[in-house]
PyMOL Python script that loads the backbone (N, CA, C, O; Angstrom):
from pymol import cmd

cmd.read_pdbstr("""\
ATOM      1  N   UNK A   1     -80.462  56.787   7.648  1.00  0.00           N
ATOM      2  CA  UNK A   1     -79.631  57.577   6.763  1.00  0.00           C
ATOM      3  C   UNK A   1     -80.292  57.627   5.387  1.00  0.00           C
ATOM      4  O   UNK A   1     -80.792  56.618   4.891  1.00  0.00           O
ATOM      5  N   UNK A   2     -80.290  58.789   4.789  1.00  0.00           N
ATOM      6  CA  UNK A   2     -80.874  58.964   3.468  1.00  0.00           C
ATOM      7  C   UNK A   2     -79.886  58.475   2.406  1.00  0.00           C
ATOM      8  O   UNK A   2     -78.712  58.843   2.446  1.00  0.00           O
ATOM      9  N   UNK A   3     -80.339  57.659   1.466  1.00  0.00           N
ATOM     10  CA  UNK A   3     -79.421  57.192   0.418  1.00  0.00           C
ATOM     11  C   UNK A   3     -78.958  58.351  -0.471  1.00  0.00           C
ATOM     12  O   UNK A   3     -79.645  59.363  -0.613  1.00  0.00           O
ATOM     13  N   UNK A   4     -77.792  58.177  -1.055  1.00  0.00           N
ATOM     14  CA  UNK A   4     -77.245  59.207  -1.944  1.00  0.00           C
ATOM     15  C   UNK A   4     -78.170  59.369  -3.145  1.00  0.00           C
ATOM     16  O   UNK A   4     -78.613  58.371  -3.714  1.00  0.00           O
ATOM     17  N   UNK A   5     -78.472  60.602  -3.543  1.00  0.00           N
ATOM     18  CA  UNK A   5     -79.399  60.850  -4.662  1.00  0.00           C
ATOM     19  C   UNK A   5     -78.723  60.673  -6.028  1.00  0.00           C
ATOM     20  O   UNK A   5     -78.471  61.647  -6.737  1.00  0.00           O
ATOM     21  N   UNK A   6     -78.437  59.421  -6.381  1.00  0.00           N
ATOM     22  CA  UNK A   6     -77.710  59.153  -7.622  1.00  0.00           C
ATOM     23  C   UNK A   6     -78.432  59.687  -8.849  1.00  0.00           C
ATOM     24  O   UNK A   6     -77.790  60.258  -9.730  1.00  0.00           O
ATOM     25  N   UNK A   7     -79.736  59.522  -8.933  1.00  0.00           N
ATOM     26  CA  UNK A   7     -80.486  59.965 -10.113  1.00  0.00           C
ATOM     27  C   UNK A   7     -80.281  61.466 -10.341  1.00  0.00           C
ATOM     28  O   UNK A   7     -80.013  61.894 -11.464  1.00  0.00           O
ATOM     29  N   UNK A   8     -80.406  62.257  -9.283  1.00  0.00           N
ATOM     30  CA  UNK A   8     -80.232  63.700  -9.397  1.00  0.00           C
ATOM     31  C   UNK A   8     -78.776  64.067  -9.689  1.00  0.00           C
ATOM     32  O   UNK A   8     -78.507  64.956 -10.498  1.00  0.00           O
ATOM     33  N   UNK A   9     -77.842  63.385  -9.034  1.00  0.00           N
ATOM     34  CA  UNK A   9     -76.426  63.684  -9.233  1.00  0.00           C
ATOM     35  C   UNK A   9     -75.992  63.390 -10.666  1.00  0.00           C
ATOM     36  O   UNK A   9     -75.314  64.201 -11.296  1.00  0.00           O
ATOM     37  N   UNK A  10     -76.385  62.230 -11.172  1.00  0.00           N
ATOM     38  CA  UNK A  10     -76.019  61.864 -12.540  1.00  0.00           C
ATOM     39  C   UNK A  10     -76.703  62.804 -13.527  1.00  0.00           C
ATOM     40  O   UNK A  10     -76.081  63.261 -14.486  1.00  0.00           O
ATOM     41  N   UNK A  11     -77.976  63.091 -13.295  1.00  0.00           N
ATOM     42  CA  UNK A  11     -78.693  64.008 -14.180  1.00  0.00           C
ATOM     43  C   UNK A  11     -78.052  65.382 -14.215  1.00  0.00           C
ATOM     44  O   UNK A  11     -77.917  65.977 -15.284  1.00  0.00           O
ATOM     45  N   UNK A  12     -77.654  65.894 -13.054  1.00  0.00           N
ATOM     46  CA  UNK A  12     -77.019  67.205 -12.999  1.00  0.00           C
ATOM     47  C   UNK A  12     -75.657  67.167 -13.681  1.00  0.00           C
ATOM     48  O   UNK A  12     -75.326  68.050 -14.473  1.00  0.00           O
ATOM     49  N   UNK A  13     -74.875  66.147 -13.372  1.00  0.00           N
ATOM     50  CA  UNK A  13     -73.528  66.049 -13.943  1.00  0.00           C
ATOM     51  C   UNK A  13     -73.535  65.924 -15.452  1.00  0.00           C
ATOM     52  O   UNK A  13     -72.780  66.610 -16.141  1.00  0.00           O
ATOM     53  N   UNK A  14     -74.384  65.051 -15.968  1.00  0.00           N
ATOM     54  CA  UNK A  14     -74.416  64.832 -17.416  1.00  0.00           C
ATOM     55  C   UNK A  14     -75.258  65.878 -18.135  1.00  0.00           C
ATOM     56  O   UNK A  14     -74.884  66.346 -19.210  1.00  0.00           O
ATOM     57  N   UNK A  15     -76.399  66.246 -17.544  1.00  0.00           N
ATOM     58  CA  UNK A  15     -77.319  67.151 -18.224  1.00  0.00           C
ATOM     59  C   UNK A  15     -76.999  68.614 -18.077  1.00  0.00           C
ATOM     60  O   UNK A  15     -77.038  69.355 -19.059  1.00  0.00           O
ATOM     61  N   UNK A  16     -76.682  69.054 -16.868  1.00  0.00           N
ATOM     62  CA  UNK A  16     -76.440  70.480 -16.628  1.00  0.00           C
ATOM     63  C   UNK A  16     -74.969  70.837 -16.831  1.00  0.00           C
ATOM     64  O   UNK A  16     -74.644  71.800 -17.525  1.00  0.00           O
ATOM     65  N   UNK A  17     -74.091  70.054 -16.219  1.00  0.00           N
ATOM     66  CA  UNK A  17     -72.663  70.344 -16.344  1.00  0.00           C
ATOM     67  C   UNK A  17     -72.075  69.867 -17.665  1.00  0.00           C
ATOM     68  O   UNK A  17     -70.960  70.243 -18.026  1.00  0.00           O
ATOM     69  N   UNK A  18     -72.826  69.037 -18.385  1.00  0.00           N
ATOM     70  CA  UNK A  18     -72.392  68.510 -19.689  1.00  0.00           C
ATOM     71  C   UNK A  18     -71.094  67.707 -19.590  1.00  0.00           C
ATOM     72  O   UNK A  18     -70.261  67.747 -20.496  1.00  0.00           O
ATOM     73  N   UNK A  19     -70.930  66.981 -18.486  1.00  0.00           N
ATOM     74  CA  UNK A  19     -69.772  66.121 -18.323  1.00  0.00           C
ATOM     75  C   UNK A  19     -69.969  64.839 -19.109  1.00  0.00           C
ATOM     76  O   UNK A  19     -71.096  64.376 -19.281  1.00  0.00           O
ATOM     77  N   UNK A  20     -68.897  64.278 -19.577  1.00  0.00           N
ATOM     78  CA  UNK A  20     -68.983  62.946 -20.170  1.00  0.00           C
ATOM     79  C   UNK A  20     -69.137  61.958 -19.017  1.00  0.00           C
ATOM     80  O   UNK A  20     -68.797  62.287 -17.881  1.00  0.00           O
ATOM     81  N   UNK A  21     -69.644  60.753 -19.285  1.00  0.00           N
ATOM     82  CA  UNK A  21     -69.727  59.771 -18.201  1.00  0.00           C
ATOM     83  C   UNK A  21     -68.372  59.531 -17.528  1.00  0.00           C
ATOM     84  O   UNK A  21     -68.304  59.386 -16.307  1.00  0.00           O
ATOM     85  N   UNK A  22     -67.303  59.491 -18.312  1.00  0.00           N
ATOM     86  CA  UNK A  22     -65.974  59.280 -17.732  1.00  0.00           C
ATOM     87  C   UNK A  22     -65.604  60.421 -16.785  1.00  0.00           C
ATOM     88  O   UNK A  22     -65.097  60.181 -15.690  1.00  0.00           O
ATOM     89  N   UNK A  23     -65.857  61.660 -17.207  1.00  0.00           N
ATOM     90  CA  UNK A  23     -65.554  62.806 -16.344  1.00  0.00           C
ATOM     91  C   UNK A  23     -66.386  62.756 -15.060  1.00  0.00           C
ATOM     92  O   UNK A  23     -65.876  63.011 -13.969  1.00  0.00           O
ATOM     93  N   UNK A  24     -67.670  62.426 -15.202  1.00  0.00           N
ATOM     94  CA  UNK A  24     -68.540  62.364 -14.038  1.00  0.00           C
ATOM     95  C   UNK A  24     -68.035  61.345 -13.026  1.00  0.00           C
ATOM     96  O   UNK A  24     -67.928  61.656 -11.839  1.00  0.00           O
ATOM     97  N   UNK A  25     -67.725  60.135 -13.477  1.00  0.00           N
ATOM     98  CA  UNK A  25     -67.332  59.072 -12.554  1.00  0.00           C
ATOM     99  C   UNK A  25     -65.942  59.275 -11.974  1.00  0.00           C
ATOM    100  O   UNK A  25     -65.596  58.632 -10.982  1.00  0.00           O
ATOM    101  N   UNK A  26     -65.130  60.157 -12.567  1.00  0.00           N
ATOM    102  CA  UNK A  26     -63.808  60.458 -12.022  1.00  0.00           C
ATOM    103  C   UNK A  26     -63.881  61.518 -10.915  1.00  0.00           C
ATOM    104  O   UNK A  26     -62.937  61.671 -10.140  1.00  0.00           O
ATOM    105  N   UNK A  27     -65.001  62.250 -10.842  1.00  0.00           N
ATOM    106  CA  UNK A  27     -65.151  63.284  -9.820  1.00  0.00           C
ATOM    107  C   UNK A  27     -65.375  62.657  -8.449  1.00  0.00           C
ATOM    108  O   UNK A  27     -65.962  61.582  -8.326  1.00  0.00           O
ATOM    109  N   UNK A  28     -64.896  63.348  -7.431  1.00  0.00           N
ATOM    110  CA  UNK A  28     -65.229  62.948  -6.063  1.00  0.00           C
ATOM    111  C   UNK A  28     -66.580  63.579  -5.720  1.00  0.00           C
ATOM    112  O   UNK A  28     -66.979  64.555  -6.355  1.00  0.00           O
ATOM    113  N   UNK A  29     -67.279  63.043  -4.736  1.00  0.00           N
ATOM    114  CA  UNK A  29     -68.531  63.692  -4.312  1.00  0.00           C
ATOM    115  C   UNK A  29     -68.323  65.151  -3.907  1.00  0.00           C
ATOM    116  O   UNK A  29     -69.184  65.995  -4.154  1.00  0.00           O
ATOM    117  N   UNK A  30     -67.201  65.440  -3.296  1.00  0.00           N
ATOM    118  CA  UNK A  30     -66.904  66.831  -2.902  1.00  0.00           C
ATOM    119  C   UNK A  30     -66.767  67.724  -4.137  1.00  0.00           C
ATOM    120  O   UNK A  30     -67.295  68.836  -4.154  1.00  0.00           O
ATOM    121  N   UNK A  31     -66.066  67.251  -5.163  1.00  0.00           N
ATOM    122  CA  UNK A  31     -65.932  68.040  -6.401  1.00  0.00           C
ATOM    123  C   UNK A  31     -67.291  68.267  -7.043  1.00  0.00           C
ATOM    124  O   UNK A  31     -67.585  69.373  -7.496  1.00  0.00           O
ATOM    125  N   UNK A  32     -68.114  67.243  -7.086  1.00  0.00           N
ATOM    126  CA  UNK A  32     -69.451  67.390  -7.643  1.00  0.00           C
ATOM    127  C   UNK A  32     -70.257  68.400  -6.839  1.00  0.00           C
ATOM    128  O   UNK A  32     -70.965  69.231  -7.409  1.00  0.00           O
ATOM    129  N   UNK A  33     -70.150  68.331  -5.524  1.00  0.00           N
ATOM    130  CA  UNK A  33     -70.850  69.283  -4.672  1.00  0.00           C
ATOM    131  C   UNK A  33     -70.424  70.717  -4.938  1.00  0.00           C
ATOM    132  O   UNK A  33     -71.265  71.613  -5.003  1.00  0.00           O
ATOM    133  N   UNK A  34     -69.121  70.943  -5.092  1.00  0.00           N
ATOM    134  CA  UNK A  34     -68.631  72.289  -5.392  1.00  0.00           C
ATOM    135  C   UNK A  34     -69.120  72.762  -6.753  1.00  0.00           C
ATOM    136  O   UNK A  34     -69.464  73.932  -6.917  1.00  0.00           O
ATOM    137  N   UNK A  35     -69.153  71.858  -7.730  1.00  0.00           N
ATOM    138  CA  UNK A  35     -69.650  72.228  -9.058  1.00  0.00           C
ATOM    139  C   UNK A  35     -71.128  72.597  -9.001  1.00  0.00           C
ATOM    140  O   UNK A  35     -71.554  73.566  -9.629  1.00  0.00           O
ATOM    141  N   UNK A  36     -71.900  71.832  -8.255  1.00  0.00           N
ATOM    142  CA  UNK A  36     -73.325  72.136  -8.104  1.00  0.00           C
ATOM    143  C   UNK A  36     -73.505  73.487  -7.436  1.00  0.00           C
ATOM    144  O   UNK A  36     -74.339  74.283  -7.868  1.00  0.00           O
ATOM    145  N   UNK A  37     -72.731  73.760  -6.383  1.00  0.00           N
ATOM    146  CA  UNK A  37     -72.810  75.057  -5.709  1.00  0.00           C
ATOM    147  C   UNK A  37     -72.447  76.196  -6.653  1.00  0.00           C
ATOM    148  O   UNK A  37     -73.082  77.250  -6.619  1.00  0.00           O
ATOM    149  N   UNK A  38     -71.438  75.999  -7.494  1.00  0.00           N
ATOM    150  CA  UNK A  38     -71.019  77.049  -8.419  1.00  0.00           C
ATOM    151  C   UNK A  38     -72.123  77.381  -9.413  1.00  0.00           C
ATOM    152  O   UNK A  38     -72.322  78.548  -9.751  1.00  0.00           O
ATOM    153  N   UNK A  39     -72.837  76.372  -9.882  1.00  0.00           N
ATOM    154  CA  UNK A  39     -73.891  76.591 -10.869  1.00  0.00           C
ATOM    155  C   UNK A  39     -75.164  77.129 -10.224  1.00  0.00           C
ATOM    156  O   UNK A  39     -75.821  78.006 -10.785  1.00  0.00           O
ATOM    157  N   UNK A  40     -75.510  76.614  -9.062  1.00  0.00           N
ATOM    158  CA  UNK A  40     -76.775  77.001  -8.433  1.00  0.00           C
ATOM    159  C   UNK A  40     -76.652  78.234  -7.557  1.00  0.00           C
ATOM    160  O   UNK A  40     -77.664  78.809  -7.156  1.00  0.00           O
ATOM    161  N   UNK A  41     -75.431  78.649  -7.254  1.00  0.00           N
ATOM    162  CA  UNK A  41     -75.230  79.814  -6.414  1.00  0.00           C
ATOM    163  C   UNK A  41     -75.345  79.520  -4.936  1.00  0.00           C
ATOM    164  O   UNK A  41     -75.332  80.438  -4.116  1.00  0.00           O
ATOM    165  N   UNK A  42     -75.457  78.257  -4.587  1.00  0.00           N
ATOM    166  CA  UNK A  42     -75.519  77.899  -3.169  1.00  0.00           C
ATOM    167  C   UNK A  42     -74.131  77.940  -2.576  1.00  0.00           C
ATOM    168  O   UNK A  42     -73.134  77.845  -3.291  1.00  0.00           O
ATOM    169  N   UNK A  43     -74.073  78.081  -1.280  1.00  0.00           N
ATOM    170  CA  UNK A  43     -72.793  78.162  -0.590  1.00  0.00           C
ATOM    171  C   UNK A  43     -72.573  79.573  -0.086  1.00  0.00           C
ATOM    172  O   UNK A  43     -73.399  80.462  -0.289  1.00  0.00           O
ATOM    173  N   UNK A  44     -71.463  79.756   0.564  1.00  0.00           N
ATOM    174  CA  UNK A  44     -71.162  81.056   1.149  1.00  0.00           C
ATOM    175  C   UNK A  44     -70.884  82.084   0.053  1.00  0.00           C
ATOM    176  O   UNK A  44     -70.246  81.767  -0.951  1.00  0.00           O
ATOM    177  N   UNK A  45     -71.363  83.312   0.245  1.00  0.00           N
ATOM    178  CA  UNK A  45     -71.073  84.345  -0.743  1.00  0.00           C
ATOM    179  C   UNK A  45     -69.584  84.700  -0.724  1.00  0.00           C
ATOM    180  O   UNK A  45     -68.905  84.518   0.287  1.00  0.00           O
ATOM    181  N   UNK A  46     -69.104  85.195  -1.822  1.00  0.00           N
ATOM    182  CA  UNK A  46     -67.704  85.581  -1.945  1.00  0.00           C
ATOM    183  C   UNK A  46     -67.479  86.862  -1.152  1.00  0.00           C
ATOM    184  O   UNK A  46     -68.209  87.837  -1.323  1.00  0.00           O
ATOM    185  N   UNK A  47     -66.469  86.861  -0.284  1.00  0.00           N
ATOM    186  CA  UNK A  47     -66.173  88.067   0.483  1.00  0.00           C
ATOM    187  C   UNK A  47     -65.194  88.949  -0.289  1.00  0.00           C
ATOM    188  O   UNK A  47     -64.695  88.563  -1.346  1.00  0.00           O
ATOM    189  N   UNK A  48     -64.926  90.132   0.253  1.00  0.00           N
ATOM    190  CA  UNK A  48     -64.061  91.103  -0.437  1.00  0.00           C
ATOM    191  C   UNK A  48     -62.670  90.535  -0.693  1.00  0.00           C
ATOM    192  O   UNK A  48     -62.114  90.719  -1.776  1.00  0.00           O
ATOM    193  N   UNK A  49     -62.107  89.848   0.292  1.00  0.00           N
ATOM    194  CA  UNK A  49     -60.764  89.277   0.125  1.00  0.00           C
ATOM    195  C   UNK A  49     -60.765  88.196  -0.952  1.00  0.00           C
ATOM    196  O   UNK A  49     -59.827  88.102  -1.744  1.00  0.00           O
ATOM    197  N   UNK A  50     -61.815  87.384  -0.980  1.00  0.00           N
ATOM    198  CA  UNK A  50     -61.918  86.358  -2.015  1.00  0.00           C
ATOM    199  C   UNK A  50     -62.038  86.960  -3.404  1.00  0.00           C
ATOM    200  O   UNK A  50     -61.432  86.472  -4.358  1.00  0.00           O
ATOM    201  N   UNK A  51     -62.827  88.030  -3.511  1.00  0.00           N
ATOM    202  CA  UNK A  51     -62.963  88.715  -4.798  1.00  0.00           C
ATOM    203  C   UNK A  51     -61.631  89.325  -5.228  1.00  0.00           C
ATOM    204  O   UNK A  51     -61.247  89.212  -6.392  1.00  0.00           O
ATOM    205  N   UNK A  52     -60.926  89.967  -4.302  1.00  0.00           N
ATOM    206  CA  UNK A  52     -59.627  90.566  -4.624  1.00  0.00           C
ATOM    207  C   UNK A  52     -58.641  89.502  -5.107  1.00  0.00           C
ATOM    208  O   UNK A  52     -57.887  89.727  -6.054  1.00  0.00           O
ATOM    209  N   UNK A  53     -58.653  88.348  -4.453  1.00  0.00           N
ATOM    210  CA  UNK A  53     -57.747  87.266  -4.858  1.00  0.00           C
ATOM    211  C   UNK A  53     -58.088  86.768  -6.259  1.00  0.00           C
ATOM    212  O   UNK A  53     -57.192  86.523  -7.067  1.00  0.00           O
ATOM    213  N   UNK A  54     -59.383  86.617  -6.550  1.00  0.00           N
ATOM    214  CA  UNK A  54     -59.779  86.191  -7.893  1.00  0.00           C
ATOM    215  C   UNK A  54     -59.414  87.229  -8.944  1.00  0.00           C
ATOM    216  O   UNK A  54     -58.961  86.875 -10.033  1.00  0.00           O
ATOM    217  N   UNK A  55     -59.607  88.514  -8.628  1.00  0.00           N
ATOM    218  CA  UNK A  55     -59.276  89.580  -9.576  1.00  0.00           C
ATOM    219  C   UNK A  55     -57.780  89.620  -9.856  1.00  0.00           C
ATOM    220  O   UNK A  55     -57.360  89.896 -10.980  1.00  0.00           O
ATOM    221  N   UNK A  56     -56.973  89.343  -8.830  1.00  0.00           N
ATOM    222  CA  UNK A  56     -55.524  89.313  -9.027  1.00  0.00           C
ATOM    223  C   UNK A  56     -55.120  88.105  -9.871  1.00  0.00           C
ATOM    224  O   UNK A  56     -54.249  88.197 -10.736  1.00  0.00           O
ATOM    225  N   UNK A  57     -55.763  86.986  -9.604  1.00  0.00           N
ATOM    226  CA  UNK A  57     -55.424  85.755 -10.329  1.00  0.00           C
ATOM    227  C   UNK A  57     -55.916  85.778 -11.773  1.00  0.00           C
ATOM    228  O   UNK A  57     -55.254  85.259 -12.672  1.00  0.00           O
ATOM    229  N   UNK A  58     -57.085  86.386 -11.986  1.00  0.00           N
ATOM    230  CA  UNK A  58     -57.686  86.424 -13.316  1.00  0.00           C
ATOM    231  C   UNK A  58     -58.019  87.870 -13.692  1.00  0.00           C
ATOM    232  O   UNK A  58     -59.191  88.243 -13.733  1.00  0.00           O
ATOM    233  N   UNK A  59     -56.993  88.688 -13.968  1.00  0.00           N
ATOM    234  CA  UNK A  59     -57.264  90.101 -14.287  1.00  0.00           C
ATOM    235  C   UNK A  59     -57.985  90.232 -15.624  1.00  0.00           C
ATOM    236  O   UNK A  59     -57.807  89.428 -16.539  1.00  0.00           O
ATOM    237  N   UNK A  60     -58.812  91.283 -15.700  1.00  0.00           N
ATOM    238  CA  UNK A  60     -59.458  91.604 -16.971  1.00  0.00           C
ATOM    239  C   UNK A  60     -58.395  92.036 -17.956  1.00  0.00           C
ATOM    240  O   UNK A  60     -57.475  92.778 -17.610  1.00  0.00           O
ATOM    241  N   UNK A  61     -58.524  91.572 -19.174  1.00  0.00           N
ATOM    242  CA  UNK A  61     -57.595  91.974 -20.215  1.00  0.00           C
ATOM    243  C   UNK A  61     -58.274  92.981 -21.099  1.00  0.00           C
ATOM    244  O   UNK A  61     -59.305  92.698 -21.710  1.00  0.00           O
ATOM    245  N   UNK A  62     -57.694  94.159 -21.168  1.00  0.00           N
ATOM    246  CA  UNK A  62     -58.254  95.212 -22.004  1.00  0.00           C
ATOM    247  C   UNK A  62     -57.404  95.321 -23.261  1.00  0.00           C
ATOM    248  O   UNK A  62     -56.196  95.547 -23.198  1.00  0.00           O
ATOM    249  N   UNK A  63     -58.047  95.159 -24.379  1.00  0.00           N
ATOM    250  CA  UNK A  63     -57.331  95.235 -25.662  1.00  0.00           C
ATOM    251  C   UNK A  63     -57.652  96.562 -26.306  1.00  0.00           C
ATOM    252  O   UNK A  63     -58.815  96.959 -26.388  1.00  0.00           O
ATOM    253  N   UNK A  64     -56.635  97.239 -26.759  1.00  0.00           N
ATOM    254  CA  UNK A  64     -56.823  98.554 -27.403  1.00  0.00           C
ATOM    255  C   UNK A  64     -57.026  98.401 -28.880  1.00  0.00           C
ATOM    256  O   UNK A  64     -57.200  99.395 -29.586  1.00  0.00           O
TER     257      UNK A  64
END
""", "prot")
cmd.dss("prot")
cmd.show_as("cartoon", "prot")
cmd.util.cbc("prot")
cmd.orient("prot")
C-alpha cells in the first residue's frame, strides 16, 4: 500500500488553498480531495442538470 502523500497534501492545503493549519487539520480526506479536484479541474465534468441546479441556486445578479 502506498503511504498517504502528507507532504503534498499539506503543501496544497496551506500553499494553494491558503487554509490555516487549523482549517486544514479539521478537513476530512474526502473534503480535501474535493477541494483539490475543484482547483485542478479533475473529476467528472459538470453535466447539464448539474449546471442548471447551480444556476438556480446561485443566479447571476444584474444591477441596473
